[in-house]
Each structure stands twice: as structure tokens, then as C-alpha cells.
C-alpha positions, 0 to 999 in steps of 0.5 A: 361264671360270675358276672358283674351288674354294670357294663365296663371294667370292674376296676374302672367302676370301682375307681369311680366309686371310691372317688365318691367315698368319704375317708370314713367310708374307705376306712370302713372297708380297710378292716372287717368289723363286728356284724350288727346282726350277730357275729355268726361268721369272721367279718362284716363290712357296712358297704355304702347304700348311697352308692349302691354297694351292699354289705359284705359278709365272710365265713369261714371255711374250707370244710364248708361254711362255718357259721356259729349256731348255724347248720350247712353242709359238712363236707369231708376233710379237704385231704380226703378231697385231694385223695380223690385225685378228681378235679371235677369233683373238687369243682362239685365240692366248691359248688356246694360251699358256693351255694350254701354260702350264699343261701346262708347270707354269706359273700366270701368264704376263707377257702380253699386251705393249700399249705403244704403237708410238711410236718406230719404232726401238723394240726390242719393237715386235714384242711390241706391238699397234701404234700404234692404241689401239682396235685394241690394246684389242680384241686385248688383251682377246681375248688376255686372255680367251684365256689365262685360259679355260685356267686361266692368269693373264695379266698385262698389261704394262708399265703405262704409257708404257713405249715405248722400251727406251733409258733405259727404267730411268730416264727420266721421261716426261711425258704430259698426260692426254688422251694417256694416256687416249686413247692409252696407257691404252685396252688396259690398261683393256681388259685389266682390263675382260676380267679380267685377273688381274695388272698389271706396272708399267713401269720408267720414271717417269711425270710424276715418279714411278716407275710402281712406285709411282705412286699417281695411276697404280696407286691412282687410275686403275687401281683407282679409275677402272677398279675393277681387283681383281687385283694389280700387280707391278713389272718385274724389278728395277723395285721403288724402296722399301718405301713402294711397297707403300703407293703401289699395288704389291702384289709385286716382281719380280726377284732379283739374279742374277749366276749360277745358285746352286749346291747349297750357295749360298743363292739371293738374296732381294728387295731390298725386299719381303723383310727390308727390308719387314719392318723397315720394318713394325717400325719403323712406316714401313710399315703391315702392313695395306698388306701384308695388303691386297697378299697378299689380292689375290694370294690372292684371284686363286689362289682365283679360278683354282683355286690353292687347295684341292683340285685345285689341282695338276690340269693339262692335257696339251699340244695341240701339234697344235691349237697349230700350227694356231693358229700357222700360221693367225696367221702367214698372217692376219697376212702383210702383202702390201706390194706386188705389181706386175703380180700377181707374187704368187702364184707360178704357172706357170714363175715357180714352177718356177724359183726363186733362194731368197736369204738365210740367213733362208730357211735359218735360220728366223727364228722369234721376236725376242729378250729376254724374248719368245724362245721355244724352239720344239717344232720349226721348219722353214726357209722354204726346205724348205717352198718345195722341198716345195710347188714340187715335184720337177720344180722347180729351187729353188737357194739362196745365202746372200747374207747371213750371218746368223751369220758366219764364225768371226773368225780368229787373224789378227784376234784377239790373242791368239788365242780359245782352243778348247773350254769357255769357262767350267766348269759353274757358273764365271763371270767373264772368258773372253777379252780381247784386241784385234780387229784390222779390216783393212778399213774399213766395215760389219761384222757381229759375232755371239755364240753361247752354249751353256750360260749367258750371255756378254756382248760389249764392245768398247772397254769398251762392252757390244756384244752379250749372248747367252744364254737371255734374249736368244736363243742367238745376237746380232748387231750392225751396226758401221761400223768404221774400220780399226785396233784395238779392245779386245774382251772376253767375259765370262759365267757357265755353268749349273750343269748344263753348261759355257759354249761361246762362238763369236765370228763376223763378216761383213767387207766383203769377205765381204759382197761376195762373198756379194751377188755369188754372189747376184746371179749366181743370181737372174740364172740363175733366173726368179724371185727370192725374198730373205729379209730380217730384222732383230733386234728385241730387248728391251733395245736400240732399233735405231739405224737403220730400215735392214735390218741388215748388208749387206741393202740392197745384197743386195737392190738387187743381186739386184733389178738382176740380176732384175726379178722379185724378191720379197722376204719381210721377217722384221722386227719393225717398220717398215724403210726399203726403198731398193730398193722400187721395183726389186722386184716384191712385198714380203711382211711376215711379221714373226717368224713363229713356228714355223710360219712357214716352211709359212706362207711357202710357202702364201702365195707359191704362193697356198694362202693369202691374205696377210690382214694389214694394217699395225697401224703406220705405215712411215715413208719415211725416217729423219727422217719420223716423229712423234718425229723431230728432237726429242731430247726426245720421243726418246730424251729429255734429261737423263733426261726425255722429252716426249710433245709430239706429243700425240694425233698419233702414227703415222697421225694425225701423218702425216695432220695433217702431210701427210707421206707415209709408206712404207706407212700404217697399215691398208695391205695387199693381197689376192690378190682386188680389192675395190670400195666402195660404198653407204656409210650411217651410223646410231645403234646404242644410243650408238654407230654402224653403218656399212654399206658394199657390199663386192664382190671384183672380182678372180678369186681369193678374198681378205680384206679389212679394212673399216676406219672412220675418224671425224673431228673433233667440231665441238662440243668445246671448243678445249682438247680436242685432236682428230686429224683422223681415228681409227680408230673400228671395222673388220671382217675379211671374206672373199670368193670371186670375184665376191661381194659383201656388205653389211658393217656395222662397229660403232663403239662409244660410247667411239670417240665420247669424248674425254678432257677433262683440265680436267674430268677426264671423258670428253666425247661428241663430238657433232655432224656428224662426217666418217665414212670408210670405207676400205682403210687410213688413206689409202685412204679410198673413201667418206666420209659425215657423220653427226650424233652426238646427245648 
């Protein structure tokens, strides 16, 4: 637990300190500024040394501490953490971030990210805790507790309904009160109840007002209903007016940085909460009391976390070994075995001794997604290395690329003029790098890639931004395009760090290159006892996926390999759901998400049976592009004329599949184990204001395994008709490990809140009384037992 450095209430201490500040000092808290030590994180506050208030630094999350050029523990993607269904593990995950952050000179991390998986194409789904509000709330609260137990402040984001990247800066999201309270708000509320220090407002508008100045959201719900006592900041450049400070926003985040300022350049200042705010106060448009109140909230949090007074500069050392252990456990516990025909996994005997390992993602580790979640890992081995080590010296393990992650340099024959060699821009330089024509000689799917060292670069094609690469988006970015023969205008621009020149590489994979790679991979697969294909996607902030298919030529690769060798195992390093047209031709599919820096070792352990795949899907996988809750209605996604409607209501994720009778490719909660589990003797009883569900669980298999017992609650017969209800919703779960033949009576707690529904007309929660179905099973679709229970008022 965090402790204050002063006796008394942090709020009272903060008020007293703010009363002693000059207006200039107060304004220095109202907006994050440029760090004089170099902008490795996303913001800096200078503090007030004369009052004993230390400087404050904030780093991006939520996959680890993201600092430009600074290695840290690259944890598995949060979606993998959610798939573990394990709040205790989430606390450990948070504690790694907390200790890393403090040791690396940071005081706050912008994490967790708790927006819902509503749109399967959304670029940041890998940063979320999936589609279910109860699960997301549990994991969010535990991660916040873990982060803050190490003295690092957590800032939950993005409040609220920021569930896509498309038009995220401008779209106005129309959501009714029940959907907000039951689907969107629960993980934010849980974070507040866990004591989160900060809340980051979303870019989008919500019901007509930007979230960063939405008084109904920030004042009425966040502070009024939930009693939040921390501070609210905008997203990067997400502040829209000085008046926002009177509507619930305490701090502006974001500087209009077009390049890294040189030693003789004045760093940029805030657009609204700096000089403009001071002028608004002078004109009487903004009350200085609003500024005082905002600064007091920030200072109160600093008092609470020991950043005021003696000892404010004390920091721990990193514990890399412990962090590696947590990263490894999360990667294994969050991995989901989607398919396992005939016990294809784990690999044993001769099948484990003659392997064709296929895919560039086997040789180039896919550690994390891109955007503000990109973390430079301390170290990351390739899965191929770990597989060879685990298979042993006597095994035959061959590797074939099959799919080129980066591609081959775009040659002079395709570029006019030729792309110059050497540095693209000198240190501190910015501007155009290249302008010319790309000639495409063969029609079909092409993969374009840019790799950057020493700064940032943007690639345009026919005047449209196609790719961005650099520290924020990751050093390498790729895009799959279906191109016709012909000429395309291609441009490269960028800026270089002050300390180094900018270097840019441009590569591609053409259809003929892909065909050659796939043929080589199929031949290698046919010559091996077992083929293991690593496939990946490129989830990123800033862009939604245009398709749920694997990028590039990977579907064709897997199909060809599986035809050549039916004993094909597919390992997926994707950030969200993907389509699998090749599924029935494969023996096994292991979803490992973006597995973090220990992903290689985890993959080998899971493939060879040293660990059980413990994950269960935290999101549904659609069977096709047009079979999911927002398909076919542009008002639902991506929006029309700047407006989006959540007209599906409560029927998001598995609730929609259940209500419409649509069969997903894989349902929420699905996941196989190397054990086999039988359910019997379910019973339900009241426990305080909630319920307890008991079931006899037995491992009927010959290997130890993990099961996640899931309880779903059906509708209440007593609620008025205007209160919508889904056919079922997750009400509780328990993660259980059993040895072969072991049985255990498992008790799943159903909290009172899981029995409540929001009545928008009454602006209040209603308890769903009456006889309600209580389903017990292994997924939202795999219900093993159903009881009915009379819920008392």
C-alpha cells in the first residue's frame, strides 16, 4: 500500500500547499510539459522545490513502462492477461509495471486501458481486457492495486466509449445510460474503487460533448456517483478549450511536437492550459478557484504517493529476474488452445523430434503491438531458438521463412528515382526524405514495410498516409495492400533525433516473392513429421484493421503447409480475433497473442507440454467478416457523418451471438487444456446479497490441467420491460488446477452487483429478483449444467 509522507489528510495538505503557490506555479501543474532531461516519457511537471513538491514524470503503458530508447519489462498484451481469468496474476503484472516505473524514474503510468472490445477490427484490442465488463473490472482493479503497491500512480484510460481508432479524435458516440452503466463503465468504476490515482479522458465525444469536457461524465458520474478523488487528464492533444477546467478536466496532456527541440529551441507549451488559461482567468471567463481545485487534486495524489516532503526522490532497483518470471507465467496462463484434434498437442515422441518450424514470426519474436503500447524489451529470444533448445540436440528442427515479416528492399527497378543510400536526414533534421514513383509490375497482394532508426518517418502512397514508423509506432511498420499494375506516387518524410541521424529502409513482398516463399515452406513441411507455423498480425494504435484476415499471404501459407502435412500446428501472435479459413485442415491452433519478452520460452513450454495452456478467450472470434455485433451497419461502425450509435445495446460480444443464434468461430470463454474436465452436482445458494454456485469438477484426463469454471446468469422475470436484459451474462468464474483423476468442489462467488441492472428511467440500479437461470460451463456456449434459483429482493 502507498503511504503519505505527511500526517493528516492528503487533500488538506494539498489545499494548504496550493494556497502558498503563485499562479505561475499552479499553471505549471495544469499541463504536462517537455522534460528537460529528454522526452523519454509523455510528460513532465517541474514540481515546486521551495514547497518540497518533487517533479513528476509520466510514461505510457499498458504493456509495460514505455520510454523512448529505454528497455523495460515487455509484458504480454493485456488481452492475454484477461484470458488468464486470474486477478492474482493481474496484481503481479501490475506490480512489475510499478517497480519498473519507479526504478526508471517515472511517477505515473498511463495504464490500465479498459475500453471494451466492441469492434473486432479495432487496432488497440490487444491493449484491452476483452469484451466482458465483469471480467474487465476484476482485472483492472487488480492491476491498479499491483501498480500502486509499488508506489507508482496508475491512470486508467480512455474514459469513455473509445472503442475504435477510426475517427477517434472526432466521432460523437451515442450510447444510452444502461449500456454505459452495464457495459462501458464497470472497469472504470472498479479502478476508481481500487484507488486509482488518475483517469485519462477519451478523445471522442460522448452523447454530444467531448469526453475531456463532458461534465455529465466527469463531474456527475466519475466524481459524484463514484466519489473519485484523483485527477483527470486529457488524452494527447485531446483538450478543446480552457472552459474544460470547469467541466471536470484537471490537466492537459500533449504538446504539438513536430520534431525534437534543439538545445537553442524553446520547447512547445500547452495549447489551452497554459498562457491561454491564464488569459481566460484574467478576463473572468474561468474562475481561478477551478484552477486551484484542479491543482489540489494533483498535489493530493502526490502527497498520497510520497512525492511531497522528505524522501520524495527515493527509488527502488529493478528486479529483472522476478519480472521475467511474471512475464513468463502470464504468457503461459493467457495462451488459449483453440483447437487440438486427436491430442496433437503437446508434442511428444517422434512428432517432437522432426519439426519444420515455419514463419518469420518464429525467427523474429513478435513481442508486443505497436503505438503507445510498444515497449523496448530487456531481451527477447526467438521462438525458434527456444524450440530447438527444448527439442534437444538429437532432434531435427528446420526453419523456413514462408512469410517475410519485413520484406526485401524495394529495388531501383521499381523506384524512380532510386532511393538514396546513407542517412535520410542529419541529426535534428526534419522534412522530406524521398519523393518519387513506385512501379508495380504485377497485380495482387503486396506487403509494404518501413524500418526506422534514429527518429520517425511517414510513408505516403498517392498522397495518403499509409505507414508511420518510429519509437511511438514501433521501429518497423507494415501494410498489406491489393495493388493493380501501374505507377504510384510514393513519399517519405520524417524527423531525426538530436543525438542521431535518421535512417530509413523501404521493403516489400510482391506476389511472386510470396509464391516462392510459400512453395519452399510447403516442401519443408511435407518432409517433416510435424509442421509448426507461427502467424502474426500488426495491431496498433492509430489504425483499425481493414480485414479480420491475417495480413499478407499468411492464410495461403497455412493452407499450403496444412495440405502438405496434416499434422500442422498453428501458433498465433495476434492482438485480436482473426478469421481462419484453413482451420479444418490443421491439427491444433494455439493463440498466444503478443506474448511479451518471455514469449519464446512460453511457446516452447506449451508446445512440448511443460506447461498447460491456461487461457480462455476474453473475446469472441467471429466466423466471418459479416457475423459480429457491429457488422453491416455503418452507424454502429465506423459511424456516419461523424456520429456513431451503439444501437446493439447490451448485445455486444457473446451476448449478441446468443441473442441472434449466430455461431462464432470460437466463443467467449473457450479454451482447451491438456487435461479433460467433467462437471456434476451443481447447486446455488444465497451468500449475503450475492450468490454462491458450487459444482463438482473432475479431471478425467491423464494429464494435469487448468479449467476456468464459468457461471452465467439468465434474465430476471421481475424487471420492467424498459430495462433491457441479455440472454445471459458472466456473473462469476473460478480458475482451478487439477491433477489427473482429481476432483474438487468448486465454489464460484456471484457478487451482488452481478444481479443488478441499470434502470435509465429511474436513474438507479435495480436488483433482478425472481427465478433466474444459473448456467455453469466451460464457455459462453459450452454450458454443462443449469439450475434455477429464486433471487430474493
